[in-house]
Backbone as JSON, one array per atom type, in Angstrom:
{
  "sequence": "MATKKPTLLLDFGDWVRQHRMQRGHSQEAFADLCEIDRSYMGGVERGERNLALANIIRIIQALELEPSAFFRGLDSDTRAELQTNRQNAKERTKLMAKVKKSVRDKKSIHAL",
  "N": [[-6.26, 72.68, 12.64], [-9.05, 71.95, 10.66], [-11.74, 69.77, 11.48], [-12.95, 66.95, 9.67], [-16.14, 67.0, 8.3], [-18.86, 64.83, 8.96], [-20.15, 62.97, 6.25], [-22.89, 62.32, 6.15], [-24.06, 64.35, 7.7], [-23.49, 66.58, 6.13], [-24.97, 65.89, 3.86], [-27.57, 65.83, 4.95], [-27.85, 68.54, 5.66], [-27.65, 69.75, 3.11], [-29.94, 68.69, 1.96], [-31.96, 69.75, 3.56], [-31.54, 72.5, 2.98], [-32.11, 72.52, 0.22], [-34.88, 71.84, 0.19], [-35.87, 73.94, 1.77], [-35.28, 76.18, 0.17], [-36.79, 75.57, -2.11], [-39.28, 76.04, -1.13], [-39.23, 78.71, -0.87], [-38.23, 80.07, 1.35], [-36.19, 82.27, 3.23], [-33.08, 81.69, 4.9], [-33.12, 82.78, 7.45], [-35.88, 83.32, 7.9], [-36.86, 80.73, 7.75], [-35.54, 79.53, 9.89], [-36.75, 80.92, 11.98], [-39.37, 79.96, 11.67], [-38.95, 77.32, 12.38], [-38.35, 77.68, 14.98], [-35.68, 77.88, 15.73], [-32.42, 79.1, 16.26], [-31.0, 81.38, 13.87], [-28.24, 81.29, 13.23], [-27.6, 78.77, 14.15], [-29.17, 77.26, 12.41], [-27.83, 77.82, 10.05], [-25.48, 76.42, 10.57], [-26.54, 73.84, 10.58], [-27.26, 73.55, 7.87], [-24.75, 73.68, 6.74], [-23.67, 71.35, 7.55], [-22.5, 71.21, 10.03], [-23.67, 70.69, 12.42], [-24.81, 68.24, 14.64], [-27.77, 67.22, 14.99], [-30.35, 67.18, 17.53], [-33.06, 64.91, 17.92], [-35.5, 66.23, 18.35], [-35.1, 68.73, 17.13], [-34.69, 67.94, 14.51], [-37.22, 66.96, 13.84], [-38.73, 69.32, 14.12], [-37.71, 70.79, 11.96], [-38.43, 69.16, 9.76], [-41.23, 69.23, 10.01], [-41.66, 71.96, 9.59], [-40.98, 72.06, 6.94], [-43.17, 70.95, 5.93], [-43.42, 68.2, 5.53], [-43.67, 64.62, 5.77], [-41.87, 62.63, 8.11], [-40.95, 60.16, 7.0], [-41.04, 60.65, 4.23], [-39.21, 62.76, 4.0], [-36.81, 61.51, 4.88], [-36.55, 59.49, 3.0], [-35.45, 60.87, 0.97], [-32.83, 60.88, 1.66], [-31.81, 58.51, 0.94], [-29.46, 56.22, -0.59], [-29.09, 56.76, -3.41], [-29.96, 59.42, -3.77], [-28.29, 60.69, -1.93], [-25.83, 60.29, -3.16], [-26.14, 61.93, -5.37], [-26.39, 64.43, -4.08], [-23.83, 64.63, -2.99], [-22.26, 64.7, -5.32], [-23.18, 67.11, -6.43], [-22.29, 68.85, -4.42], [-19.5, 68.54, -4.67], [-19.15, 69.51, -7.28], [-19.89, 72.17, -6.86], [-17.81, 73.0, -5.18], [-15.67, 72.81, -6.95], [-16.42, 74.75, -8.84], [-16.27, 77.02, -7.23], [-13.51, 77.09, -6.66], [-12.54, 77.49, -9.27], [-13.68, 80.0, -9.86], [-12.32, 81.55, -7.98], [-9.73, 81.41, -9.0], [-10.1, 82.75, -11.43], [-10.84, 85.32, -10.51], [-8.46, 86.01, -9.18], [-6.7, 86.07, -11.33], [-7.77, 88.22, -12.78], [-7.35, 90.29, -10.91], [-4.55, 90.24, -10.84], [-3.93, 91.02, -13.47], [-4.96, 93.61, -13.48], [-3.24, 94.76, -11.62], [-0.81, 94.65, -12.99], [-1.33, 96.38, -15.13], [-1.58, 98.71, -13.73], [0.95, 99.46, -13.15]],
  "CA": [[-6.76, 71.99, 11.47], [-10.49, 71.71, 10.75], [-12.1, 68.36, 11.42], [-13.78, 66.6, 8.52], [-17.55, 66.88, 8.66], [-19.45, 63.57, 8.49], [-20.89, 63.11, 5.0], [-24.33, 62.28, 6.41], [-24.49, 65.67, 8.17], [-23.45, 67.45, 4.95], [-26.12, 65.53, 3.02], [-28.76, 66.29, 5.65], [-27.9, 70.0, 5.51], [-27.97, 70.07, 1.72], [-31.34, 68.29, 1.72], [-32.78, 70.78, 4.22], [-31.4, 73.73, 2.19], [-32.84, 72.34, -1.03], [-36.32, 71.93, 0.48], [-36.15, 75.31, 2.24], [-35.25, 77.09, -0.97], [-37.94, 75.24, -2.96], [-40.46, 76.65, -0.51], [-39.06, 80.16, -0.94], [-37.89, 80.64, 2.65], [-34.81, 82.65, 3.53], [-32.59, 80.9, 6.02], [-33.57, 83.42, 8.68], [-37.32, 83.09, 8.05], [-37.06, 79.31, 8.01], [-35.1, 79.28, 11.27], [-37.84, 81.43, 12.83], [-40.48, 79.02, 11.54], [-38.58, 76.12, 13.12], [-38.01, 78.1, 16.34], [-34.26, 77.56, 15.88], [-31.59, 80.27, 15.98], [-30.55, 81.44, 12.49], [-26.86, 80.84, 13.1], [-27.65, 77.31, 14.32], [-29.7, 76.72, 11.16], [-26.73, 77.89, 9.1], [-24.62, 75.28, 10.89], [-27.23, 72.63, 10.12], [-27.16, 73.49, 6.42], [-23.34, 73.47, 6.37], [-23.26, 70.04, 8.06], [-21.69, 71.42, 11.22], [-24.47, 70.37, 13.62], [-25.39, 66.91, 14.8], [-29.01, 67.67, 15.62], [-31.21, 66.36, 18.39], [-34.27, 64.46, 17.23], [-36.54, 67.27, 18.45], [-34.84, 69.75, 16.11], [-34.92, 67.31, 13.2], [-38.68, 66.92, 13.63], [-39.16, 70.72, 13.88], [-37.33, 71.15, 10.59], [-39.27, 68.39, 8.83], [-42.59, 69.76, 10.09], [-41.66, 73.28, 8.95], [-40.94, 71.8, 5.5], [-44.48, 70.37, 5.62], [-43.19, 66.84, 5.04], [-43.7, 63.52, 6.73], [-40.49, 62.18, 8.3], [-40.6, 59.09, 6.06], [-40.79, 61.26, 2.92], [-37.96, 63.51, 4.09], [-35.66, 60.62, 4.98], [-36.39, 58.78, 1.73], [-34.55, 61.71, 0.19], [-31.45, 60.64, 2.06], [-31.4, 57.18, 0.48], [-28.12, 56.25, -1.2], [-29.02, 57.39, -4.74], [-30.07, 60.87, -3.59], [-27.07, 61.14, -1.25], [-24.76, 60.34, -4.16], [-26.39, 63.15, -6.15], [-26.05, 65.57, -3.23], [-22.37, 64.68, -2.88], [-21.76, 65.16, -6.62], [-23.5, 68.54, -6.51], [-21.4, 69.55, -3.49], [-18.17, 68.53, -5.27], [-19.2, 70.44, -8.41], [-19.91, 73.53, -6.31], [-16.45, 73.28, -4.71], [-14.83, 73.04, -8.13], [-16.8, 76.06, -9.39], [-15.73, 78.04, -6.32], [-12.06, 77.16, -6.92], [-12.35, 78.09, -10.59], [-13.99, 81.43, -9.75], [-11.23, 82.18, -7.23], [-8.61, 81.55, -9.94], [-10.46, 83.81, -12.39], [-10.74, 86.59, -9.8], [-7.04, 86.28, -8.95], [-6.13, 86.43, -12.63], [-8.23, 89.58, -13.09], [-6.63, 91.19, -10.01], [-3.14, 90.29, -11.28], [-3.87, 91.8, -14.69], [-5.17, 95.01, -13.09], [-2.0, 95.21, -10.96], [0.2, 94.83, -14.03], [-1.7, 97.58, -15.88], [-1.42, 99.88, -12.86], [2.39, 99.82, -13.12]],
  "C": [[-8.25, 71.67, 11.67], [-10.77, 70.21, 10.68], [-13.03, 68.13, 10.24], [-15.21, 66.38, 9.0], [-18.08, 65.53, 8.15], [-20.33, 63.81, 7.26], [-22.39, 63.13, 5.23], [-24.84, 63.64, 6.87], [-24.48, 66.68, 7.02], [-24.66, 67.18, 4.06], [-27.42, 66.01, 3.64], [-28.93, 67.8, 5.45], [-28.24, 70.42, 4.1], [-29.44, 69.78, 1.41], [-32.29, 69.31, 2.35], [-32.74, 72.06, 3.39], [-32.21, 73.65, 0.9], [-34.35, 72.49, -0.81], [-36.71, 73.33, 0.93], [-36.25, 76.27, 1.06], [-36.41, 76.83, -1.94], [-39.21, 75.88, -2.42], [-40.34, 78.17, -0.41], [-38.72, 80.84, 0.38], [-36.43, 81.1, 2.65], [-34.37, 81.77, 4.69], [-33.1, 81.46, 7.34], [-35.06, 83.16, 8.93], [-37.6, 81.63, 8.38], [-36.65, 78.96, 9.43], [-36.17, 79.75, 12.25], [-39.01, 80.47, 12.84], [-40.22, 77.76, 12.36], [-38.33, 76.39, 14.61], [-36.59, 77.66, 16.7], [-33.49, 78.83, 15.54], [-31.04, 80.22, 14.55], [-29.13, 80.93, 12.31], [-26.76, 79.32, 13.28], [-28.14, 76.66, 13.04], [-28.62, 76.76, 10.08], [-25.76, 76.73, 9.31], [-25.22, 73.96, 10.46], [-27.02, 72.48, 8.62], [-25.72, 73.28, 5.94], [-22.82, 72.12, 6.88], [-22.39, 70.12, 9.29], [-22.4, 71.01, 12.5], [-24.98, 68.95, 13.55], [-26.63, 67.12, 15.65], [-29.64, 66.65, 16.56], [-32.47, 66.02, 17.59], [-35.36, 65.52, 17.25], [-36.34, 68.34, 17.38], [-35.04, 69.2, 14.71], [-36.41, 67.33, 12.88], [-39.22, 68.33, 13.4], [-38.89, 71.12, 12.43], [-38.23, 70.45, 9.58], [-40.71, 68.91, 8.85], [-42.67, 71.12, 9.41], [-41.58, 73.15, 7.42], [-42.25, 71.19, 5.0], [-44.33, 69.0, 4.96], [-43.42, 65.84, 6.16], [-42.25, 63.07, 6.9], [-40.07, 61.1, 7.3], [-40.28, 59.66, 4.68], [-39.46, 62.02, 2.93], [-36.77, 62.56, 4.06], [-35.49, 59.73, 3.76], [-35.43, 59.55, 0.82], [-33.1, 61.57, 0.57], [-31.02, 59.2, 1.77], [-30.13, 57.32, -0.36], [-28.07, 56.93, -2.56], [-29.1, 58.92, -4.63], [-28.82, 61.42, -2.9], [-25.92, 61.23, -2.24], [-24.9, 61.59, -5.02], [-26.03, 64.4, -5.35], [-24.54, 65.74, -3.13], [-21.73, 65.16, -4.19], [-22.0, 66.65, -6.78], [-22.57, 69.36, -5.63], [-19.98, 69.64, -4.08], [-18.11, 69.49, -6.46], [-19.17, 71.89, -7.94], [-18.52, 73.93, -5.81], [-15.54, 73.59, -5.9], [-15.14, 74.38, -8.79], [-16.22, 77.19, -8.55], [-14.22, 78.2, -6.54], [-11.77, 77.84, -8.24], [-12.61, 79.6, -10.54], [-12.89, 82.17, -8.99], [-10.01, 82.39, -8.14], [-8.87, 82.66, -10.93], [-10.32, 85.17, -11.72], [-9.29, 86.97, -9.54], [-6.38, 86.72, -10.25], [-6.51, 87.86, -13.02], [-7.5, 90.59, -12.22], [-5.17, 91.35, -10.44], [-2.99, 91.14, -12.53], [-4.06, 93.29, -14.4], [-3.92, 95.57, -12.44], [-0.92, 95.48, -11.98], [-0.07, 96.12, -14.8], [-1.52, 98.84, -15.04], [0.03, 100.35, -12.81], [2.7, 100.7, -14.24]]
}
């Protein structure tokens, strides 16, 4: 059974992803810029990594932000928005899976 990821790590990862994408970086290019392995960066963005301070600062510097500005984005109002967005994305994913299954089932019926 998978362990539940701490919400703060999920929020941190979403915040990093949002800033990275706003700056037009691919995950791989951004990881290179931060001098962090791409797969590790993926884990950061998915909330799977509890980062060391040195890596947090590398990421914030690569985003060309001051630490205070970056962490202001993790205040409670922004975190609530990040969590709502994450929940909406999960619901969209579930809905798309149902639609795809329905389409596959219809194709199977027509193949008979």
